[in-house]
GUDO-171056 format. One line per 5 residues: for each residue z negated, y negated, x negated of N, C-alpha, C. Coordinates in steps of 0.05 Angstrom, whole numbers. Example, Ala and Ser with C-alpha at 12.3 -4.5 7.8 and 13.67 -1.06 7.14 Angstrom:
% residues 2
-156,114,-264,-156,90,-246,-156,66,-264  -142,45,-257,-143,21,-273,-157,-1,-258
//
This chain:
% residues 106
-1764,-2465,-1961,-1753,-2449,-1941,-1769,-2424,-1929  -1771,-2425,-1897,-1784,-2399,-1885,-1767,-2377,-1885  -1782,-2356,-1880,-1774,-2329,-1875,-1745,-2331,-1851  -1746,-2348,-1831,-1728,-2342,-1812,-1702,-2360,-1823  -1707,-2381,-1841,-1683,-2398,-1850,-1672,-2384,-1872
-1684,-2367,-1885,-1674,-2347,-1906,-1657,-2331,-1893  -1668,-2320,-1878,-1653,-2302,-1856,-1624,-2312,-1849  -1625,-2336,-1839,-1604,-2347,-1826,-1582,-2350,-1847  -1592,-2359,-1874,-1573,-2375,-1894,-1560,-2346,-1905  -1577,-2324,-1907,-1569,-2298,-1921,-1547,-2284,-1898
-1552,-2287,-1876,-1538,-2277,-1854,-1509,-2288,-1853  -1514,-2321,-1855,-1488,-2334,-1856,-1468,-2327,-1885  -1478,-2323,-1905,-1471,-2315,-1927,-1454,-2290,-1925  -1471,-2272,-1910,-1456,-2241,-1910,-1433,-2245,-1893  -1434,-2259,-1871,-1415,-2261,-1852,-1387,-2272,-1860
-1394,-2290,-1882,-1372,-2302,-1897,-1357,-2280,-1913  -1370,-2262,-1920,-1353,-2242,-1944,-1348,-2219,-1927  -1356,-2212,-1907,-1352,-2185,-1892,-1345,-2188,-1861  -1336,-2170,-1852,-1329,-2171,-1822,-1350,-2156,-1804  -1374,-2149,-1816,-1392,-2130,-1799,-1412,-2150,-1796
-1430,-2144,-1774,-1453,-2156,-1773,-1476,-2142,-1787  -1495,-2161,-1787,-1519,-2154,-1806,-1538,-2140,-1785  -1540,-2110,-1792,-1556,-2088,-1781,-1591,-2097,-1785  -1607,-2087,-1772,-1631,-2085,-1776,-1640,-2082,-1801  -1626,-2058,-1813,-1637,-2045,-1837,-1628,-2068,-1856
-1606,-2081,-1854,-1600,-2107,-1872,-1621,-2131,-1866  -1629,-2136,-1843,-1652,-2156,-1839,-1680,-2146,-1861  -1682,-2122,-1860,-1704,-2106,-1874,-1698,-2113,-1905  -1678,-2112,-1915,-1672,-2115,-1939,-1673,-2148,-1947  -1666,-2161,-1926,-1668,-2194,-1927,-1699,-2205,-1933
-1714,-2186,-1916,-1742,-2194,-1917,-1752,-2186,-1941  -1744,-2166,-1951,-1750,-2153,-1982,-1746,-2178,-2001  -1718,-2186,-1997,-1714,-2203,-2015,-1729,-2230,-2018  -1734,-2237,-1994,-1751,-2266,-1984,-1777,-2258,-2002  -1786,-2237,-1996,-1817,-2228,-2009,-1813,-2236,-2035
-1790,-2223,-2050,-1793,-2224,-2079,-1786,-2250,-2090  -1776,-2266,-2072,-1772,-2293,-2080,-1740,-2299,-2094  -1724,-2283,-2081,-1694,-2280,-2094,-1684,-2306,-2085  -1673,-2325,-2102,-1656,-2350,-2092,-1634,-2339,-2081  -1625,-2355,-2055,-1603,-2351,-2040,-1581,-2357,-2059
-1582,-2373,-2081,-1557,-2376,-2097,-1551,-2346,-2113  -1570,-2336,-2121,-1566,-2305,-2126,-1554,-2288,-2113  -1559,-2288,-2084,-1548,-2273,-2065,-1523,-2283,-2064  -1514,-2308,-2064,-1487,-2316,-2054,-1470,-2311,-2084  -1481,-2310,-2109,-1467,-2307,-2130,-1459,-2274,-2130
-1476,-2258,-2118,-1468,-2226,-2120,-1445,-2223,-2099  -1451,-2239,-2077,-1430,-2235,-2063,-1399,-2245,-2068  -1402,-2266,-2081,-1380,-2276,-2097,-1360,-2255,-2118  -1383,-2248,-2134,-1378,-2228,-2158,-1364,-2202,-2141  -1375,-2190,-2121,-1367,-2170,-2114,-1343,-2170,-2099
-1338,-2191,-2084,-1315,-2199,-2069,-1292,-2200,-2089  -1294,-2217,-2113,-1278,-2218,-2135,-1268,-2192,-2144  -1286,-2176,-2157,-1280,-2148,-2165,-1265,-2131,-2144  -1273,-2134,-2119,-1260,-2118,-2103,-1227,-2127,-2100  -1224,-2149,-2100,-1195,-2160,-2095,-1182,-2164,-2123
-1193,-2156,-2141,-1178,-2162,-2170,-1172,-2130,-2185  -1177,-2110,-2163,-1172,-2084,-2169,-1147,-2079,-2175  -1141,-2059,-2186,-1109,-2052,-2191,-1096,-2048,-2165  -1073,-2063,-2159,-1065,-2059,-2127,-1056,-2026,-2122  -1048,-2007,-2140,-1041,-1983,-2141,-1066,-1965,-2137
-1086,-1972,-2137,-1113,-1957,-2134,-1112,-1954,-2107  -1128,-1932,-2095,-1133,-1928,-2071,-1151,-1952,-2060  -1148,-1958,-2031,-1164,-1976,-2021,-1191,-1969,-2019  -1204,-1989,-2023,-1237,-1985,-2017,-1244,-1987,-1987  -1262,-1974,-1980,-1271,-1977,-1955,-1281,-2005,-1949
-1285,-2012,-1921,-1302,-2040,-1920,-1331,-2040,-1929  -1339,-2057,-1939,-1366,-2068,-1935,-1379,-2067,-1905  -1399,-2048,-1907,-1415,-2047,-1880,-1443,-2052,-1883  -1456,-2060,-1903,-1482,-2068,-1904,-1485,-2083,-1931  -1507,-2098,-1925,-1515,-2118,-1944,-1528,-2105,-1973
-1533,-2074,-1963,-1542,-2065,-1986,-1519,-2057,-2010  -1497,-2058,-2002,-1476,-2054,-2019,-1478,-2073,-2045  -1487,-2095,-2038,-1492,-2123,-2060,-1520,-2120,-2072  -1534,-2100,-2068,-1566,-2096,-2083,-1559,-2094,-2111  -1547,-2076,-2115,-1540,-2069,-2149,-1532,-2099,-2163
-1517,-2111,-2155,-1506,-2138,-2160,-1528,-2156,-2169  -1541,-2163,-2144,-1566,-2179,-2141,-1586,-2175,-2163  -1588,-2145,-2168,-1611,-2138,-2191,-1595,-2141,-2217  -1568,-2141,-2219,-1555,-2146,-2248,-1562,-2171,-2258  -1556,-2193,-2238,-1555,-2218,-2241,-1583,-2228,-2247
-1606,-2214,-2231,-1633,-2227,-2243,-1635,-2214,-2267  -1628,-2192,-2274,-1636,-2181,-2303,-1622,-2196,-2325  -1594,-2206,-2318,-1579,-2221,-2337,-1561,-2244,-2325  -1584,-2267,-2321,-1568,-2289,-2307,-1543,-2294,-2317  -1520,-2308,-2298,-1496,-2316,-2303,-1491,-2343,-2319
-1474,-2343,-2335,-1474,-2365,-2357,-1465,-2390,-2336  -1475,-2414,-2344,-1471,-2442,-2321,-1441,-2440,-2324  -1436,-2448,-2303,-1404,-2453,-2293,-1392,-2425,-2291  -1401,-2404,-2294,-1391,-2377,-2283,-1377,-2377,-2261  -1400,-2380,-2242,-1393,-2369,-2214,-1377,-2394,-2198
-1375,-2418,-2209,-1349,-2435,-2202,-1319,-2426,-2214  -1321,-2411,-2238,-1300,-2401,-2243,-1290,-2376,-2226  -1307,-2356,-2219,-1306,-2336,-2204,-1295,-2347,-2174  -1312,-2369,-2168,-1302,-2380,-2136,-1275,-2385,-2139  -1264,-2398,-2160,-1237,-2410,-2162,-1218,-2385,-2165
-1228,-2366,-2179,-1209,-2341,-2180,-1210,-2327,-2153  -1227,-2322,-2142,-1233,-2311,-2115,-1208,-2329,-2093  -1210,-2353,-2096,-1190,-2367,-2076,-1165,-2359,-2087  -1156,-2358,-2113,-1135,-2351,-2122,-1120,-2324,-2111  -1145,-2307,-2116,-1135,-2278,-2104,-1133,-2273,-2074
-1145,-2289,-2062,-1140,-2289,-2032,-1112,-2299,-2025  -1110,-2325,-2037,-1081,-2339,-2034,-1053,-2319,-2038  -1059,-2302,-2056,-1045,-2282,-2063,-1040,-2260,-2045  -1059,-2250,-2030,-1067,-2234,-2008,-1050,-2244,-1983  -1049,-2267,-1978,-1043,-2274,-1950,-1014,-2275,-1952
-995,-2270,-1931,-966,-2270,-1928,-959,-2295,-1927
//
């Protein structure tokens, strides 16, 4: 995968999970991730985990501000790189995320 394909793939993932466009600063991060050879699957896992964590918060807690940058996910990307997720875990997270989203919809 070349840099442009990587950028397109990360942009598509980011837009799946947020309502904000990718900034030039985000693209700089994408280029850094590409240079570090971070797999797209790690980025996808970070986006899924962050989304699930946000949606599973206590409903009485104050609302979180919207995610406005790919940099929001950087700590999770690093966490996953340090401690890879168990096989099948991200499938479980994706299933739970779908359940949480279904509960939120009227």
